[in-house]
C-alpha positions as CSV (number, residue, x, y, z in Angstrom):
1,M,-0.4,-20.9,12.3
2,K,2.4,-19.5,14.5
3,N,1.2,-16.2,16.0
4,I,3.1,-13.3,14.5
5,D,3.3,-9.9,16.3
6,T,2.8,-7.5,13.4
7,S,4.2,-4.6,15.5
8,T,7.6,-6.2,14.9
9,L,7.2,-5.3,11.2
10,K,6.7,-1.6,11.9
11,V,9.7,0.7,11.3
12,T,10.2,2.7,14.5
13,K,13.9,3.3,14.3
14,S,16.6,3.3,11.6
15,I,16.9,0.1,9.7
16,Q,19.2,-1.7,7.3
17,L,17.4,-3.9,4.8
18,K,20.2,-6.4,4.7
19,N,19.6,-7.2,8.3
20,I,15.9,-7.9,7.9
21,P,14.7,-11.4,6.8
22,T,12.9,-11.8,3.5
23,L,11.4,-15.1,4.7
24,I,10.0,-16.2,8.1
25,D,8.8,-19.5,9.3
26,V,5.2,-19.5,10.3
27,S,5.1,-23.3,10.9
28,T,2.1,-24.2,8.9
29,S,1.0,-25.5,5.5
30,E,0.0,-23.4,2.5
31,K,-3.6,-24.6,2.9
32,K,-3.7,-23.4,6.5
33,K,-2.3,-20.0,5.4
34,E,-5.1,-19.6,2.9
35,K,-7.7,-20.4,5.7
36,V,-6.4,-17.8,8.1
37,L,-6.2,-15.3,5.3
38,Q,-9.8,-16.0,4.4
39,K,-10.9,-15.4,8.0
40,T,-8.9,-12.1,8.1
41,R,-10.4,-11.0,4.7
42,E,-13.9,-11.6,6.1
43,K,-13.2,-9.5,9.1
44,L,-11.8,-6.7,7.0
45,S,-14.9,-6.9,4.8
46,K,-17.2,-6.4,7.7
47,L,-15.0,-3.6,9.0
48,Q,-15.1,-2.0,5.6
49,D,-18.9,-1.9,5.6
50,K,-18.8,-0.3,9.1
51,M,-16.3,2.3,7.9
52,Y,-18.4,3.1,4.8
53,A,-21.4,3.8,7.1
54,H,-19.4,5.7,9.6
55,N,-18.1,7.9,6.8
56,K,-15.3,9.7,8.7
57,Y,-12.1,7.9,7.7
58,G,-10.5,7.1,4.4
59,V,-7.8,4.5,4.2
60,L,-4.7,4.7,2.0
61,I,-2.8,1.5,1.6
62,C,0.6,2.0,-0.1
63,L,2.5,-1.0,-1.6
64,Q,6.1,-0.8,-2.7
65,G,8.6,-3.5,-3.6
66,M,11.0,-4.6,-6.2
67,D,9.8,-6.1,-9.5
68,T,8.1,-9.5,-8.9
69,A,7.6,-8.8,-5.2
70,G,3.9,-9.8,-5.5
71,K,2.0,-6.6,-5.3
72,D,-0.6,-7.4,-7.9
73,S,-1.5,-10.8,-6.5
74,L,-1.5,-9.5,-3.0
75,I,-4.1,-6.9,-3.9
76,R,-6.2,-9.5,-5.6
77,E,-6.1,-11.9,-2.6
78,V,-6.3,-9.4,0.3
79,F,-9.1,-7.3,-1.0
80,K,-11.2,-9.9,-2.8
81,E,-14.0,-9.8,-0.2
82,F,-14.4,-6.1,-0.2
83,N,-17.5,-4.4,-1.6
84,A,-16.3,-3.0,-4.9
85,R,-17.9,0.3,-4.2
86,G,-15.6,0.9,-1.3
87,V,-12.1,0.2,-2.7
88,V,-10.2,1.6,-5.7
89,V,-6.7,0.4,-6.8
90,H,-4.4,2.9,-8.5
91,S,-1.3,1.6,-10.4
92,F,1.0,4.5,-10.9
93,K,3.2,4.2,-14.0
94,T,5.4,6.7,-15.8
95,P,3.7,10.1,-15.6
96,N,1.8,11.1,-18.7
97,S,2.0,14.5,-20.4
98,T,-0.9,15.9,-18.4
99,E,0.5,14.7,-15.1
100,L,3.9,16.2,-16.0
101,E,2.3,19.6,-16.3
102,H,1.7,19.5,-12.5
103,D,3.8,18.9,-9.4
104,Y,4.8,15.3,-8.8
105,L,2.3,14.8,-5.9
106,W,-0.7,16.1,-7.9
107,R,-1.8,12.8,-9.4
108,H,-1.6,11.2,-6.0
109,Y,-3.8,13.8,-4.4
110,L,-6.4,13.0,-7.1
111,A,-6.4,9.4,-6.1
112,L,-6.8,9.8,-2.4
113,P,-9.8,7.9,-0.9
114,E,-13.1,9.5,-0.1
115,K,-14.4,9.2,3.4
116,G,-15.5,5.7,4.2
117,K,-13.5,4.2,1.3
118,F,-10.1,2.6,0.6
119,S,-7.5,3.5,-1.9
120,V,-4.7,1.1,-2.7
121,F,-1.6,2.5,-4.3
122,N,0.2,-0.1,-6.3
123,R,3.5,1.7,-6.5
124,T,3.1,5.1,-4.9
125,H,4.3,8.7,-4.5
126,Y,7.5,7.1,-3.3
127,E,8.5,6.3,-6.9
128,N,9.4,10.0,-6.9
129,V,12.3,9.3,-4.5
130,L,13.1,5.8,-5.8
131,V,13.0,5.2,-9.5
132,T,13.8,8.9,-10.2
133,R,16.7,8.7,-7.8
134,V,18.1,5.6,-9.5
135,H,17.4,7.2,-12.9
136,P,17.8,11.0,-12.2
137,N,17.5,11.9,-15.8
138,Y,13.7,11.2,-15.4
139,I,13.5,14.3,-13.2
140,L,14.3,16.4,-16.3
141,N,10.9,15.5,-17.7
142,E,9.3,17.4,-14.9
143,N,10.6,20.7,-16.2
144,I,11.4,22.1,-12.8
145,P,12.8,25.6,-12.5
146,S,16.6,25.6,-11.8
147,I,16.9,21.9,-12.8
148,N,18.4,22.0,-16.3
149,S,20.6,18.9,-16.1
150,V,21.3,15.9,-13.9
151,E,24.2,17.9,-12.3
152,D,21.6,20.3,-10.9
153,I,19.9,17.5,-8.8
154,T,21.7,17.9,-5.5
155,P,21.3,16.0,-2.2
156,A,19.3,19.0,-1.0
157,F,16.8,18.4,-3.8
158,W,16.1,14.9,-2.4
159,E,15.9,16.1,1.1
160,N,13.2,18.6,0.0
161,R,11.3,15.7,-1.6
162,F,11.3,13.7,1.6
163,E,10.1,16.8,3.5
164,S,7.3,17.3,1.0
165,I,6.2,13.7,1.2
166,N,6.2,13.8,5.0
167,A,4.2,17.0,4.9
168,F,1.7,15.5,2.4
169,E,1.1,12.5,4.6
170,K,0.9,14.6,7.8
171,H,-1.8,16.8,6.1
172,I,-3.9,13.9,4.8
173,T,-3.8,12.0,8.1
174,S,-4.8,15.1,10.1
175,N,-7.8,15.2,7.8
176,G,-9.1,11.7,8.4
177,I,-7.1,9.4,6.1
178,I,-5.4,6.4,7.7
179,V,-2.1,5.8,6.0
180,L,-0.4,2.3,6.1
181,K,2.7,1.7,4.0
182,F,4.1,-1.7,3.2
183,Y,7.5,-2.6,1.7
184,L,7.4,-6.1,0.3
185,H,10.9,-7.3,1.2
186,L,12.1,-9.7,-1.5
187,S,15.5,-11.4,-1.8
188,K,17.5,-11.1,-5.0
189,E,17.5,-14.8,-5.3
190,E,13.8,-15.1,-5.0
191,Q,13.4,-12.4,-7.7
192,R,15.6,-14.4,-10.0
193,Q,13.5,-17.5,-9.5
194,R,10.3,-15.6,-10.2
195,L,11.7,-14.1,-13.4
196,L,12.8,-17.5,-14.5
197,R,9.2,-18.9,-13.9
198,R,7.9,-16.1,-16.1
199,L,10.1,-17.3,-18.9
200,E,9.5,-21.0,-18.3
201,T,5.7,-20.8,-18.0
202,E,4.1,-19.9,-21.3
203,K,1.0,-18.4,-19.7
204,H,3.2,-16.0,-17.7
205,N,5.5,-15.0,-20.5
206,W,3.5,-11.7,-21.0
207,K,4.7,-10.6,-17.6
208,F,8.3,-10.6,-18.6
209,S,10.1,-7.6,-20.1
210,P,13.8,-7.3,-21.0
211,G,13.7,-4.1,-18.9
212,D,13.3,-6.3,-15.8
213,L,16.8,-7.5,-16.2
214,K,18.2,-4.0,-16.7
215,E,16.5,-2.9,-13.5
216,R,17.7,-6.0,-11.7
217,E,21.3,-5.0,-12.4
218,L,20.6,-1.9,-10.3
219,W,19.4,-3.9,-7.3
220,D,21.9,-2.5,-4.9
221,D,21.1,1.1,-5.9
222,Y,17.4,0.4,-5.3
223,Q,18.0,-1.2,-1.9
224,K,20.0,1.9,-0.8
225,C,17.2,4.2,-2.0
226,Y,14.4,2.2,-0.4
227,E,16.3,2.0,2.9
228,E,16.8,5.8,3.0
229,A,13.2,6.5,2.0
230,I,11.8,4.2,4.7
231,N,14.1,5.6,7.3
232,K,13.2,9.2,6.5
233,T,9.5,8.8,6.1
234,S,8.3,6.2,8.6
235,K,6.3,8.3,11.1
236,E,3.8,7.3,13.8
237,H,1.0,8.9,11.7
238,A,2.1,7.2,8.5
239,P,4.3,4.1,9.4
240,W,6.2,1.8,7.1
241,Y,5.9,-2.0,7.6
242,I,8.6,-4.2,6.2
243,V,7.0,-7.5,5.2
244,P,9.0,-10.6,4.3
245,A,7.9,-11.4,0.7
246,D,9.8,-14.5,-0.4
247,N,6.6,-16.5,0.4
248,K,3.6,-14.9,-1.2
249,E,1.0,-16.5,1.0
250,T,2.7,-15.5,4.2
251,C,3.2,-12.0,2.9
252,R,-0.5,-11.6,2.0
253,Y,-1.6,-12.8,5.4
254,L,0.8,-10.4,7.2
255,V,-0.4,-7.4,5.3
256,A,-4.1,-8.3,5.8
257,K,-3.5,-8.9,9.5
258,T,-1.6,-5.6,9.9
259,I,-4.4,-3.6,8.2
260,L,-7.1,-5.3,10.3
261,E,-5.2,-4.8,13.6
262,E,-4.4,-1.1,12.9
263,L,-7.9,-0.2,11.8
264,Q,-9.3,-2.0,14.9
265,K,-7.4,0.5,17.0
266,H,-9.8,3.2,15.8
267,T,-12.5,2.3,18.4
268,D,-14.7,5.3,17.4
269,I,-15.6,3.5,14.1
270,K,-19.1,2.3,14.4
271,E,-22.3,2.2,12.4
272,P,-24.4,5.4,12.8
273,E,-27.4,5.2,15.1
274,L,-30.9,6.1,14.0
275,E,-32.4,9.3,15.2
276,Q,-34.5,8.8,18.4
277,E,-37.7,9.8,16.6
278,V,-37.1,7.1,13.9
279,K,-36.3,4.5,16.6
280,D,-39.5,5.3,18.5
281,N,-41.6,4.8,15.4
282,I,-40.0,1.7,13.9
283,K,-43.0,-0.5,14.7
284,M,-45.3,2.0,13.0
285,Y,-43.1,2.1,9.8
286,H,-43.0,-1.7,9.8
287,D,-46.8,-2.0,10.2
288,K,-47.4,0.5,7.4
289,L,-45.2,-1.4,5.0
290,A,-46.6,-4.8,6.1
291,S,-50.2,-3.6,5.5
292,E,-49.5,-3.0,1.8
293,E,-49.4,-6.8,1.2
């Protein structure tokens, strides 16, 4: 497979989504893509075990993208080799009545990973500056003081949300959580083809909702909101990666490769050593157990 420098996916300056490709040529077959993904998964699995034993870092993987971008299948394929005790997937949907009784970040705090474990956010705290921005009437459900109508939601309101999200991520990274954020960059035409397949393939009919078409009509609005959110919140401690998503296999590999390479930069991650007294007496412990036969 053509070697891809994943650092080129990282957002380090202001971007325009229209100028970023949704498909890249990796010059290889689908079978080869699966093989390299498998090797990457195996390395991630071994690293996961080491991180679990090390017990100092948690890892938060954030996945965002338009409908049909492939988030669910990516989670299945990238994390399938992980020990189930070490990874939890959270799919954030419309806030329920209990969640609405708290601030909008509350439910995301509750889902943060423990030390040594991974949390995958399938849709994330960024929904609070994406879907609510495209549909500002949703904000009224949060019952925020001074917000009594959509007209009360000013540009300053959204700036405050961006600042709060940056502060949230700065706080958790300074306390040992590694944050990696991925925007699965899908073209409008590829989304159309995937929605058509859902309608044409009976076993996938259940995935389709008429609401998908209504949201598709707001494509340009979503692109504008994604672009601003990425530009305002891609920080060195919590970077965004824009991953071409028109080919699912390539997208999965690039996400897995990026996670692996970023985690490998933390060279302090290692399995804990036994206390010297235990090391010195390993033979004695072994002989004691062996003598029980």
